[in-house]
C-alpha positions in Angstrom: 22.0 -36.8 9.5 19.8 -34.8 11.8 16.1 -34.2 9.8 15.8 -30.7 8.7 13.0 -28.8 10.5 11.6 -25.4 9.7 9.7 -24.3 13.0 8.5 -20.9 13.3 6.4 -21.7 16.4 7.4 -19.0 19.0 4.8 -20.2 21.8 6.1 -19.4 25.3 8.7 -16.8 24.2 8.8 -13.3 25.2 9.8 -10.7 22.9 10.4 -6.9 23.2 9.8 -4.7 20.2 10.6 -1.0 20.2 8.7 1.7 18.0 5.1 0.1 17.8 3.3 3.6 18.0 1.3 3.4 14.7 -1.1 0.6 13.9 0.1 0.8 10.2 3.9 0.7 11.1 6.5 -1.8 10.7 6.5 -2.2 14.6 2.9 -3.0 15.0 3.2 -5.4 12.2 6.2 -7.1 14.0 4.3 -7.4 17.2 1.0 -9.1 15.3 3.4 -11.4 13.4 5.2 -12.4 16.6 2.1 -12.9 18.4 0.2 -14.9 15.8 3.2 -17.4 16.1 2.5 -17.8 19.8 5.0 -15.0 21.3 4.2 -12.6 24.1 5.3 -9.1 23.1 6.1 -6.0 25.4 6.3 -3.0 22.9 7.5 0.4 23.3 6.0 3.7 21.9 6.6 7.5 22.1 3.7 9.8 21.1 5.4 12.7 21.8 7.6 12.1 18.9 5.1 10.9 16.6 3.2 14.1 17.1 6.1 16.1 15.5 6.1 14.0 12.3 4.6 15.6 9.3 2.1 12.5 8.7 1.1 12.8 12.2 0.6 10.7 15.3 -1.7 7.7 16.1 -2.8 8.5 19.5 -5.0 5.6 19.8 -2.5 3.2 18.2 -0.7 1.8 21.2 -4.1 1.0 23.2 -5.3 -0.5 20.1 -2.6 -2.6 19.2 -2.2 -4.2 22.9 -5.7 -5.1 22.8 -5.4 -6.5 19.5 -2.2 -8.8 20.5 -4.5 -9.9 23.6 -7.2 -10.9 21.1 -4.9 -13.0 19.2 -4.2 -14.9 22.6 -0.7 -13.2 23.5 0.2 -11.5 26.8 0.8 -7.9 25.6 2.2 -4.7 27.1 2.8 -1.3 25.9 5.2 0.8 27.6 5.6 4.7 26.9 9.4 5.0 26.7 11.6 7.6 25.6 14.6 5.7 23.9 16.5 9.0 23.7 17.0 8.9 27.4 20.0 6.8 28.6 18.3 5.1 31.2 15.4 4.1 29.4 16.8 0.6 27.9 17.2 -0.8 31.4 13.9 0.3 32.4 12.2 -1.4 29.4 14.0 -4.6 30.4 12.7 -4.4 33.7 9.1 -3.9 32.6 9.8 -7.0 30.2 10.9 -9.1 33.0 7.6 -8.8 34.9 6.4 -11.1 32.4 9.1 -13.3 32.4 12.7 -13.6 30.9 12.7 -12.0 27.2 14.4 -14.1 24.5 13.7 -12.0 21.5 14.6 -8.2 21.1 13.7 -6.2 18.1 15.3 -2.7 18.0 12.6 -0.9 15.5 12.3 2.4 17.0 13.9 5.1 15.1 14.4 8.8 15.0 14.3 10.4 11.5 14.5 13.9 10.0 14.9 15.2 6.4 18.3 17.1 6.8 21.2 17.8 4.3 24.4 19.6 4.5 22.3 22.6 4.3 21.1 22.4 7.7 22.7 19.5 9.7 24.0 20.5 13.1 25.2 19.0 16.3 21.6 18.8 17.8 20.1 16.6 15.1 23.2 14.3 14.9 22.9 13.8 18.7 19.1 13.4 18.5 19.7 10.4 15.8 22.4 8.9 17.8 20.6 8.8 20.8 18.0 6.9 19.5 19.2 4.9 16.7 22.7 4.1 17.9 22.9 4.5 21.9 19.5 3.0 22.9 19.8 -0.1 20.1 23.3 -0.6 21.6 22.2 -0.1 25.2 19.0 -2.3 25.0 21.3 -5.2 23.1 24.0 -5.3 25.4 21.7 -5.4 28.6 19.7 -8.1 27.0 22.9 -10.1 26.5 24.0 -9.4 29.8 20.8 -10.8 31.3 20.5 -13.6 29.3 24.1 -14.6 30.3 23.0 -14.1 33.8 20.2 -16.4 33.7 20.5 -20.1 35.0 20.9 -21.9 31.7 21.4 -19.0 29.7 18.3 -18.5 27.4 16.9 -21.9 28.8 17.3 -23.6 25.3 15.1 -21.1 23.8 16.1 -18.9 21.0 18.3 -15.8 22.2 17.4 -13.3 19.2 18.4 -9.9 18.4 17.0 -8.2 15.4 17.8 -4.7 14.4 16.1 -2.5 11.8 18.7 -0.9 9.2 17.8 1.0 6.1 19.2 1.2 2.5 22.1 3.6 3.4 24.7 1.0 2.4 23.2 0.2 -1.0 23.3 3.8 -2.3 22.9 7.4 -1.4 20.0 8.7 0.4 20.3 12.5 0.0 19.1 15.0 2.6 19.0 12.4 5.3 22.7 12.6 6.5 22.2 12.3 10.3 19.7 9.3 9.5 22.1 7.4 7.2 25.2 8.0 9.5 23.3 6.5 12.5 21.7 3.3 10.4 25.4 2.7 9.2 26.6 2.6 12.8 23.6 0.0 13.6 24.9 -2.2 10.7 28.3 -2.2 11.8 27.3 -2.6 15.9 25.4 -5.7 14.5 28.2 -7.5 13.0 30.5 -7.2 15.9 28.2 -7.7 18.4 27.0 -10.9 16.8 30.6 -12.3 17.4 30.6 -11.3 21.0 27.4 -12.9 22.1 27.5 -16.1 19.7 28.9 -18.2 22.7 25.7 -17.2 24.4 23.6 -18.9 22.2 22.4 -15.2 20.9 22.1 -14.3 17.2 22.4 -10.9 16.0 21.1 -9.7 12.5 19.9 -6.5 10.9 17.1 -6.0 8.4 16.7 -3.2 5.6 13.2 -3.5 4.8 13.7 -1.4 1.8 10.9 1.1 0.6 7.8 0.5 2.7 4.4 2.0 2.7 3.6 2.7 6.4 1.6 6.1 5.7 4.3 8.4 5.4 4.7 8.3 1.6 3.3 11.1 -0.4 1.3 10.1 -3.5 4.3 11.7 -5.7 6.9 9.6 -3.9 4.9 6.3 -4.4 4.5 7.1 -8.5 8.3 7.4 -8.3 9.3 4.5 -6.3 6.9 1.9 -8.3 8.6 1.7 -11.5 11.6 1.0 -9.7 10.5 -1.9 -7.5 11.4 -5.2 -9.0 8.5 -7.0 -7.8 5.9 -4.4 -9.1 4.9 -3.1 -5.7 5.8 -1.2 -2.7 7.0 -2.9 0.8 4.2 -3.3 3.2 4.9 -3.6 7.1 4.0 -7.3 7.0 7.0 -8.2 4.6 9.4 -7.0 7.3 7.5 -8.8 10.0 7.7 -12.3 8.2 11.4 -11.8 8.2 11.7 -11.0 11.8 9.6 -13.7 12.7 12.0 -16.4 10.7 15.1 -14.8 12.3 13.4 -14.9 15.6 12.4 -18.8 15.3 14.3 -21.9 15.2 14.4 -21.8 11.6 16.8 -18.9 11.8 19.2 -20.4 14.5 22.1 -20.5 12.2 21.9 -16.9 10.5 24.1 -14.1 12.7 26.0 -11.1 11.7 24.1 -10.5 8.7 22.6 -7.4 7.3 19.8 -8.8 5.2 18.4 -6.4 2.5 14.7 -7.5 1.7 13.8 -4.8 -0.7 11.8 -6.5 -3.3 14.1 -5.9 -6.1 14.2 -2.2 -5.6 16.1 -0.7 -8.2 18.6 2.4 -7.3 19.4 4.7 -10.2 
C-alpha cells in the first residue's frame, strides 16, 4: 500500500487568480496563501468596478499586493482585466503563459449588486452572467484546452480549477436574485466540467466560503450574523484561502466535481 502523503508544496507551479483588487479581499488572501506555498501568481483586478461599490475601491491594492507577493519570493504579476468582455479570458491566459504554463486557475472575481424582484432587469442579469458565469466558463475551458495541448499535459503537475460559489444552494438570499442565479450556474458548471476534464488530470471544484468579513459588512450586519456562526466568529479571507491551497495541492488530488460549503457552522434561519 502506498504511503499517504499530504503535500501542499506548490513550488514551481503557476496560478491564475481572478478578482484580487482589494488588499483585504478573498482574492488577495488566496494569492498570499498560494505564494506562501511556493506558487507563482498572476492575478487580475478591475478598479473601475470596485469604485462603484458601496464600500469603495482600493486604488493601491493591486500594486501593494504584487510587491507583497514578490517579497514572499513569488514571481507575481497583476493584470487589469475587465472580465465582462468576451475576449478577456484568452488575454489573461496569454499573459500568464509569458511566465510559464499555468496549472492552477482560481475563478474568484464576481459581479454583485443588491437587486430583488422590485428592480431586477435584463441589464443586471446580463452583467452578472458576463462576469460570474461566462468569464468563469471561458477561462476554465481555455485553461483545459491549453493543458491538453501541452506535451505531457500538465507535465505531472496538478491541473486545478477552483471556482468561488456562494450559499445560494443552502437557503434563500433575498434581494440578490441575479447574483444567486449566476452562482447557481457556476456550481452546475463545476460538476459537469469536472467530468469532462478528468481524463486530462484536471480537477474542478467550487468553494462556498460562507459569510466572510472582507470589509463590505456593516456593523449591524456583523451583529446579526455573529450569533448564527457555529464556530463563534465570522469567516475571514484566510479561511477560504487555506481551502484553495489544499485543493490546488497534491493533497487535494482525489477531490473533483464537488461544491464545498466551508461556512464555519453558519446557521440559516
